[in-house]
C-alpha positions, 0 to 999 in steps of 0.5 A: 207645364212640362216641355220638350226642348230640342237644342242645336249648338253650332259654334262658328269655328273650326274646333267645334266639337269641344264646345258642343261636347262641353255643352252636352255635359252641362245638360247631362249634369242637370236634373232634367231628362236629356236625350241625344242624337247626332244633330241635336239634343232633347231636354225634357222637364218643367218649363221655368226651371228648365229655361233657367238652367238652359240659360246658364248653360247657354251663357257659359257655352257662349263665353267659351266660343268666339261666335256661335248659334243656338237653335231651339224648338220648344214644344209645350208637352213633355215628351218624356211623360207620354207613354209609348204607344202604337196608337196613331196620333190625329193631327188637325187638318185644315181644308185646302183652299182653291187659289185662282191663278 
């Protein structure tokens, strides 16, 4: 199964840029598609190998910082394989319920 993972590394220290850049370099050196923006990094690929690679990168990153946090969002669709389209995506809308006060 292809997945899209959004990752945010937050080292809890004053010198936070160096560990973040090192983490992103580890992701770039993998065989997966990596896209970056100022707040997070997206990685796309097959779930099992991607999680194995990501676990190693997180382990190495955590070894290099005193304290830190990783925030992951995992979507079970590989965004990098979706063709770009202007077609509107229809989402499921749940009916609103009337709550009595």
